[in-house]
N, CA, C and O atoms as a Tinker XYZ file with bonds, in Angstrom:
   328  protein
     1  N    -13.341000    2.127000    6.088000    73     2
     2  CA   -13.049000    3.379000    6.760000    64     1     3
     3  C    -14.246000    3.762000    7.630000    63     2     4     5
     4  O    -15.401000    3.582000    7.242000    81     3
     5  N    -13.942000    4.292000    8.811000    73     3     6
     6  CA   -15.002000    4.715000    9.724000    64     5     7
     7  C    -15.769000    5.887000    9.141000    63     6     8     9
     8  O    -15.211000    6.745000    8.459000    81     7
     9  N    -17.067000    5.902000    9.428000    73     7    10
    10  CA   -17.904000    6.994000    8.955000    64     9    11
    11  C    -17.682000    8.254000    9.784000    63    10    12    13
    12  O    -17.804000    9.368000    9.275000    81    11
    13  N    -17.357000    8.075000   11.057000    73    11    14
    14  CA   -17.158000    9.220000   11.942000    64    13    15
    15  C    -15.766000    9.127000   12.587000    63    14    16    17
    16  O    -15.338000    8.060000   13.025000    81    15
    17  N    -15.095000   10.239000   12.630000    73    15    18
    18  CA   -13.746000   10.281000   13.205000    64    17    19
    19  C    -13.810000   10.914000   14.583000    63    18    20    21
    20  O    -14.329000   12.018000   14.746000    81    19
    21  N    -13.280000   10.208000   15.577000    73    19    22
    22  CA   -13.208000   10.738000   16.935000    64    21    23
    23  C    -11.791000   11.284000   17.150000    63    22    24    25
    24  O    -10.861000   10.549000   17.482000    81    23
    25  N    -11.665000   12.585000   16.949000    73    23    26
    26  CA   -10.355000   13.228000   17.028000    64    25    27
    27  C     -9.727000   13.050000   18.410000    63    26    28    29
    28  O     -8.521000   12.820000   18.501000    81    27
    29  N    -10.502000   13.150000   19.477000    73    27    30
    30  CA    -9.976000   12.990000   20.832000    64    29    31
    31  C     -9.389000   11.600000   21.043000    63    30    32    33
    32  O     -8.328000   11.456000   21.649000    81    31
    33  N    -10.072000   10.588000   20.548000    73    31    34
    34  CA    -9.564000    9.223000   20.670000    64    33    35
    35  C     -8.236000    9.078000   19.923000    63    34    36    37
    36  O     -7.294000    8.463000   20.423000    81    35
    37  N     -8.179000    9.643000   18.742000    73    35    38
    38  CA    -6.958000    9.569000   17.950000    64    37    39
    39  C     -5.830000   10.306000   18.658000    63    38    40    41
    40  O     -4.714000    9.791000   18.731000    81    39
    41  N     -6.098000   11.511000   19.184000    73    39    42
    42  CA    -5.063000   12.258000   19.901000    64    41    43
    43  C     -4.560000   11.489000   21.113000    63    42    44    45
    44  O     -3.360000   11.478000   21.389000    81    43
    45  N     -5.460000   10.855000   21.831000    73    43    46
    46  CA    -5.081000   10.145000   23.053000    64    45    47
    47  C     -4.355000    8.831000   22.789000    63    46    48    49
    48  O     -3.558000    8.393000   23.618000    81    47
    49  N     -4.614000    8.199000   21.658000    73    47    50
    50  CA    -4.072000    6.866000   21.408000    64    49    51
    51  C     -3.015000    6.791000   20.309000    63    50    52    53
    52  O     -2.394000    5.742000   20.135000    81    51
    53  N     -2.796000    7.859000   19.574000    73    51    54
    54  CA    -1.903000    7.789000   18.418000    64    53    55
    55  C     -0.422000    7.830000   18.802000    63    54    56    57
    56  O      0.400000    7.159000   18.177000    81    55
    57  N     -0.085000    8.605000   19.814000    73    55    58
    58  CA     1.331000    8.774000   20.159000    64    57    59
    59  C      1.783000    7.659000   21.095000    63    58    60    61
    60  O      1.087000    7.318000   22.051000    81    59
    61  N      2.938000    7.104000   20.817000    73    59    62
    62  CA     3.531000    6.084000   21.685000    64    61    63
    63  C      4.126000    6.819000   22.878000    63    62    64    65
    64  O      5.151000    7.487000   22.741000    81    63
    65  N      3.503000    6.708000   24.038000    73    63    66
    66  CA     3.876000    7.531000   25.187000    64    65    67
    67  C      5.293000    7.269000   25.689000    63    66    68    69
    68  O      5.959000    8.199000   26.145000    81    67
    69  N      5.767000    6.035000   25.617000    73    67    70
    70  CA     7.123000    5.749000   26.096000    64    69    71
    71  C      8.176000    6.375000   25.186000    63    70    72    73
    72  O      9.196000    6.870000   25.665000    81    71
    73  N      7.935000    6.356000   23.877000    73    71    74
    74  CA     8.871000    7.004000   22.959000    64    73    75
    75  C      8.852000    8.514000   23.132000    63    74    76    77
    76  O      9.892000    9.168000   23.049000    81    75
    77  N      7.673000    9.066000   23.373000    73    75    78
    78  CA     7.571000   10.493000   23.623000    64    77    79
    79  C      8.330000   10.861000   24.895000    63    78    80    81
    80  O      9.008000   11.887000   24.939000    81    79
    81  N      8.219000   10.034000   25.921000    73    79    82
    82  CA     8.960000   10.242000   27.168000    64    81    83
    83  C     10.461000   10.190000   26.895000    63    82    84    85
    84  O     11.212000   11.023000   27.402000    81    83
    85  N     10.899000    9.222000   26.101000    73    83    86
    86  CA    12.318000    9.102000   25.754000    64    85    87
    87  C     12.805000   10.349000   25.037000    63    86    88    89
    88  O     13.897000   10.844000   25.318000    81    87
    89  N     11.999000   10.860000   24.109000    73    87    90
    90  CA    12.391000   12.056000   23.370000    64    89    91
    91  C     12.548000   13.252000   24.317000    63    90    92    93
    92  O     13.489000   14.035000   24.187000    81    91
    93  N     11.633000   13.382000   25.256000    73    91    94
    94  CA    11.720000   14.479000   26.228000    64    93    95
    95  C     12.973000   14.357000   27.089000    63    94    96    97
    96  O     13.640000   15.355000   27.359000    81    95
    97  N     13.296000   13.138000   27.520000    73    95    98
    98  CA    14.486000   12.924000   28.343000    64    97    99
    99  C     15.770000   13.186000   27.551000    63    98   100   101
   100  O     16.732000   13.738000   28.087000    81    99
   101  N     15.782000   12.790000   26.281000    73    99   102
   102  CA    16.946000   13.061000   25.435000    64   101   103
   103  C     17.123000   14.569000   25.260000    63   102   104   105
   104  O     18.243000   15.077000   25.331000    81   103
   105  N     16.019000   15.283000   25.032000    73   103   106
   106  CA    16.097000   16.742000   24.897000    64   105   107
   107  C     16.609000   17.376000   26.187000    63   106   108   109
   108  O     17.415000   18.306000   26.152000    81   107
   109  N     16.137000   16.869000   27.323000    73   107   110
   110  CA    16.591000   17.387000   28.610000    64   109   111
   111  C     18.093000   17.139000   28.775000    63   110   112   113
   112  O     18.822000   18.030000   29.213000    81   111
   113  N     18.555000   15.945000   28.431000    73   111   114
   114  CA    19.980000   15.626000   28.530000    64   113   115
   115  C     20.798000   16.530000   27.615000    63   114   116   117
   116  O     21.858000   17.020000   28.005000    81   115
   117  N     20.308000   16.750000   26.403000    73   115   118
   118  CA    21.017000   17.622000   25.465000    64   117   119
   119  C     21.144000   19.032000   26.030000    63   118   120   121
   120  O     22.197000   19.658000   25.911000    81   119
   121  N     20.076000   19.531000   26.642000    73   119   122
   122  CA    20.120000   20.869000   27.230000    64   121   123
   123  C     21.118000   20.943000   28.383000    63   122   124   125
   124  O     21.810000   21.948000   28.542000    81   123
   125  N     21.194000   19.893000   29.178000    73   123   126
   126  CA    22.141000   19.858000   30.294000    64   125   127
   127  C     23.574000   19.855000   29.768000    63   126   128   129
   128  O     24.414000   20.624000   30.233000    81   127
   129  N     23.846000   18.992000   28.803000    73   127   130
   130  CA    25.198000   18.909000   28.245000    64   129   131
   131  C     25.556000   20.221000   27.550000    63   130   132   133
   132  O     26.674000   20.716000   27.691000    81   131
   133  N     24.627000   20.772000   26.816000    73   131   134
   134  CA    24.861000   22.033000   26.126000    64   133   135
   135  C     25.177000   23.145000   27.128000    63   134   136   137
   136  O     26.061000   23.967000   26.888000    81   135
   137  N     24.460000   23.168000   28.239000    73   135   138
   138  CA    24.729000   24.154000   29.278000    64   137   139
   139  C     26.090000   23.956000   29.918000    63   138   140   141
   140  O     26.754000   24.923000   30.290000    81   139
   141  N     26.506000   22.704000   30.045000    73   139   142
   142  CA    27.813000   22.408000   30.643000    64   141   143
   143  C     28.951000   22.894000   29.756000    63   142   144   145
   144  O     30.057000   23.134000   30.241000    81   143
   145  N     28.691000   23.038000   28.470000    73   143   146
   146  CA    29.729000   23.486000   27.546000    64   145   147
   147  C     30.218000   24.889000   27.883000    63   146   148   149
   148  O     31.327000   25.268000   27.506000    81   147
   149  N     29.406000   25.653000   28.583000    73   147   150
   150  CA    29.772000   27.022000   28.943000    64   149   151
   151  C     30.613000   27.099000   30.214000    63   150   152   153
   152  O     31.119000   28.167000   30.560000    81   151
   153  N     30.762000   25.974000   30.911000    73   151   154
   154  CA    31.512000   25.988000   32.163000    64   153   155
   155  C     33.013000   26.089000   31.889000    63   154   156   157
   156  O     33.578000   25.311000   31.120000    81   155
   157  N     33.628000   27.053000   32.529000    73   155   158
   158  CA    35.060000   27.312000   32.342000    64   157   159
   159  C     35.906000   26.084000   32.685000    63   158   160   161
   160  O     36.877000   25.787000   31.989000    81   159
   161  N     35.547000   25.381000   33.736000    73   159   162
   162  CA    36.322000   24.204000   34.150000    64   161   163
   163  C     36.413000   23.178000   33.030000    63   162   164   165
   164  O     37.481000   22.618000   32.782000    81   163
   165  N     35.294000   22.930000   32.351000    73   163   166
   166  CA    35.286000   21.936000   31.272000    64   165   167
   167  C     36.004000   22.448000   30.028000    63   166   168   169
   168  O     36.683000   21.686000   29.339000    81   167
   169  N     35.854000   23.728000   29.745000    73   167   170
   170  CA    36.584000   24.297000   28.603000    64   169   171
   171  C     38.084000   24.235000   28.851000    63   170   172   173
   172  O     38.857000   23.861000   27.970000    81   171
   173  N     38.484000   24.608000   30.069000    73   171   174
   174  CA    39.900000   24.598000   30.412000    64   173   175
   175  C     40.489000   23.189000   30.395000    63   174   176   177
   176  O     41.680000   23.015000   30.138000    81   175
   177  N     39.663000   22.192000   30.667000    73   175   178
   178  CA    40.135000   20.801000   30.667000    64   177   179
   179  C     40.173000   20.217000   29.253000    63   178   180   181
   180  O     40.530000   19.054000   29.061000    81   179
   181  N     39.805000   21.030000   28.277000    73   179   182
   182  CA    39.846000   20.576000   26.889000    64   181   183
   183  C     38.731000   19.624000   26.515000    63   182   184   185
   184  O     38.895000   18.799000   25.616000    81   183
   185  N     37.606000   19.725000   27.185000    73   183   186
   186  CA    36.497000   18.797000   26.944000    64   185   187
   187  C     35.396000   19.368000   26.058000    63   186   188   189
   188  O     34.367000   18.721000   25.861000    81   187
   189  N     35.597000   20.574000   25.519000    73   187   190
   190  CA    34.545000   21.201000   24.734000    64   189   191
   191  C     34.193000   20.352000   23.515000    63   190   192   193
   192  O     33.012000   20.163000   23.224000    81   191
   193  N     35.185000   19.841000   22.803000    73   191   194
   194  CA    34.928000   19.031000   21.599000    64   193   195
   195  C     34.127000   17.774000   21.929000    63   194   196   197
   196  O     33.221000   17.387000   21.190000    81   195
   197  N     34.472000   17.151000   23.039000    73   195   198
   198  CA    33.759000   15.942000   23.461000    64   197   199
   199  C     32.302000   16.263000   23.784000    63   198   200   201
   200  O     31.391000   15.524000   23.410000    81   199
   201  N     32.100000   17.381000   24.486000    73   199   202
   202  CA    30.730000   17.794000   24.816000    64   201   203
   203  C     29.954000   18.156000   23.562000    63   202   204   205
   204  O     28.772000   17.830000   23.446000    81   203
   205  N     30.608000   18.827000   22.623000    73   203   206
   206  CA    29.953000   19.185000   21.360000    64   205   207
   207  C     29.532000   17.933000   20.601000    63   206   208   209
   208  O     28.444000   17.884000   20.027000    81   207
   209  N     30.391000   16.927000   20.602000    73   207   210
   210  CA    30.049000   15.656000   19.945000    64   209   211
   211  C     28.870000   14.974000   20.642000    63   210   212   213
   212  O     28.005000   14.397000   19.984000    81   211
   213  N     28.842000   15.044000   21.970000    73   211   214
   214  CA    27.732000   14.453000   22.718000    64   213   215
   215  C     26.420000   15.144000   22.371000    63   214   216   217
   216  O     25.395000   14.483000   22.205000    81   215
   217  N     26.447000   16.473000   22.260000    73   215   218
   218  CA    25.241000   17.224000   21.883000    64   217   219
   219  C     24.785000   16.816000   20.485000    63   218   220   221
   220  O     23.590000   16.636000   20.247000    81   219
   221  N     25.722000   16.673000   19.572000    73   219   222
   222  CA    25.398000   16.250000   18.203000    64   221   223
   223  C     24.743000   14.866000   18.201000    63   222   224   225
   224  O     23.741000   14.650000   17.519000    81   223
   225  N     25.310000   13.937000   18.962000    73   223   226
   226  CA    24.744000   12.585000   19.029000    64   225   227
   227  C     23.360000   12.586000   19.657000    63   226   228   229
   228  O     22.481000   11.844000   19.219000    81   227
   229  N     23.155000   13.416000   20.684000    73   227   230
   230  CA    21.825000   13.510000   21.296000    64   229   231
   231  C     20.817000   14.106000   20.310000    63   230   232   233
   232  O     19.659000   13.689000   20.279000    81   231
   233  N     21.253000   15.075000   19.509000    73   231   234
   234  CA    20.384000   15.623000   18.463000    64   233   235
   235  C     20.002000   14.547000   17.456000    63   234   236   237
   236  O     18.852000   14.473000   17.023000    81   235
   237  N     20.973000   13.710000   17.084000    73   235   238
   238  CA    20.695000   12.625000   16.141000    64   237   239
   239  C     19.712000   11.627000   16.745000    63   238   240   241
   240  O     18.829000   11.127000   16.049000    81   239
   241  N     19.859000   11.335000   18.034000    73   239   242
   242  CA    18.916000   10.434000   18.716000    64   241   243
   243  C     17.506000   11.018000   18.686000    63   242   244   245
   244  O     16.534000   10.301000   18.449000    81   243
   245  N     17.403000   12.326000   18.929000    73   243   246
   246  CA    16.100000   12.991000   18.903000    64   245   247
   247  C     15.460000   12.843000   17.528000    63   246   248   249
   248  O     14.266000   12.563000   17.419000    81   247
   249  N     16.255000   13.030000   16.484000    73   247   250
   250  CA    15.733000   12.872000   15.119000    64   249   251
   251  C     15.264000   11.445000   14.869000    63   250   252   253
   252  O     14.199000   11.233000   14.288000    81   251
   253  N     16.047000   10.474000   15.302000    73   251   254
   254  CA    15.681000    9.067000   15.102000    64   253   255
   255  C     14.393000    8.726000   15.843000    63   254   256   257
   256  O     13.498000    8.095000   15.281000    81   255
   257  N     14.299000    9.140000   17.097000    73   255   258
   258  CA    13.088000    8.872000   17.884000    64   257   259
   259  C     11.896000    9.594000   17.269000    63   258   260   261
   260  O     10.796000    9.044000   17.215000    81   259
   261  N     12.109000   10.824000   16.805000    73   259   262
   262  CA    11.026000   11.574000   16.147000    64   261   263
   263  C     10.509000   10.858000   14.915000    63   262   264   265
   264  O      9.303000   10.816000   14.672000    81   263
   265  N     11.422000   10.295000   14.140000    73   263   266
   266  CA    11.021000    9.533000   12.950000    64   265   267
   267  C     10.191000    8.317000   13.352000    63   266   268   269
   268  O      9.141000    8.050000   12.766000    81   267
   269  N     10.670000    7.582000   14.357000    73   267   270
   270  CA     9.945000    6.388000   14.810000    64   269   271
   271  C      8.565000    6.776000   15.340000    63   270   272   273
   272  O      7.583000    6.081000   15.078000    81   271
   273  N      8.487000    7.872000   16.077000    73   271   274
   274  CA     7.188000    8.339000   16.580000    64   273   275
   275  C      6.261000    8.654000   15.411000    63   274   276   277
   276  O      5.084000    8.295000   15.431000    81   275
   277  N      6.796000    9.323000   14.397000    73   275   278
   278  CA     5.978000    9.665000   13.226000    64   277   279
   279  C      5.436000    8.441000   12.513000    63   278   280   281
   280  O      4.265000    8.401000   12.136000    81   279
   281  N      6.289000    7.442000   12.330000    73   279   282
   282  CA     5.855000    6.205000   11.677000    64   281   283
   283  C      4.799000    5.503000   12.531000    63   282   284   285
   284  O      3.805000    4.996000   12.011000    81   283
   285  N      5.025000    5.479000   13.845000    73   283   286
   286  CA     4.085000    4.831000   14.758000    64   285   287
   287  C      2.737000    5.545000   14.758000    63   286   288   289
   288  O      1.687000    4.905000   14.699000    81   287
   289  N      2.775000    6.875000   14.824000    73   287   290
   290  CA     1.531000    7.652000   14.812000    64   289   291
   291  C      0.763000    7.386000   13.521000    63   290   292   293
   292  O     -0.449000    7.173000   13.543000    81   291
   293  N      1.471000    7.399000   12.406000    73   291   294
   294  CA     0.813000    7.164000   11.122000    64   293   295
   295  C      0.135000    5.793000   11.098000    63   294   296   297
   296  O     -1.012000    5.672000   10.670000    81   295
   297  N      0.846000    4.766000   11.557000    73   295   298
   298  CA     0.263000    3.417000   11.592000    64   297   299
   299  C     -0.933000    3.325000   12.514000    63   298   300   301
   300  O     -1.936000    2.698000   12.175000    81   299
   301  N     -0.832000    3.953000   13.689000    73   299   302
   302  CA    -1.953000    3.898000   14.637000    64   301   303
   303  C     -3.170000    4.653000   14.110000    63   302   304   305
   304  O     -4.303000    4.193000   14.250000    81   303
   305  N     -2.931000    5.809000   13.507000    73   303   306
   306  CA    -4.059000    6.575000   12.960000    64   305   307
   307  C     -4.719000    5.781000   11.841000    63   306   308   309
   308  O     -5.947000    5.715000   11.775000    81   307
   309  N     -3.940000    5.188000   10.976000    73   307   310
   310  CA    -4.512000    4.400000    9.889000    64   309   311
   311  C     -5.340000    3.246000   10.415000    63   310   312   313
   312  O     -6.417000    2.967000    9.889000    81   311
   313  N     -4.844000    2.560000   11.463000    73   311   314
   314  CA    -5.616000    1.443000   12.001000    64   313   315
   315  C     -6.880000    1.906000   12.723000    63   314   316   317
   316  O     -7.883000    1.193000   12.730000    81   315
   317  N     -6.842000    3.083000   13.323000    73   315   318
   318  CA    -8.038000    3.615000   13.992000    64   317   319
   319  C     -9.087000    4.103000   13.000000    63   318   320   321
   320  O    -10.273000    4.179000   13.323000    81   319
   321  N     -8.638000    4.434000   11.788000    73   319   322
   322  CA    -9.562000    4.948000   10.775000    64   321   323
   323  C    -10.288000    3.816000   10.054000    63   322   324   325
   324  O    -11.234000    4.078000    9.311000    81   323
   325  N     -9.877000    2.581000   10.252000    73   323   326
   326  CA   -10.526000    1.457000    9.549000    64   325   327
   327  C    -11.827000    1.088000   10.184000    63   326   328
   328  O    -12.501000    0.167000    9.721000    81   327
């Protein structure tokens, strides 16, 4: 284990930037779809259930990516602490 911990180095190198980008894009997509659910045209066309399911699936993707990010961060921090 390292005698001194460089918190800045850990902050800069621990997060997998591409996965973080993916999570942000998924959240953005979820917000767009969620906003579309309020549109009268889509409600009248009977698409509310489909949109609700899409929002649910995007939420599940966010959870999955968040878990992977957490596991990755933990592994990177552990390797940096050696």
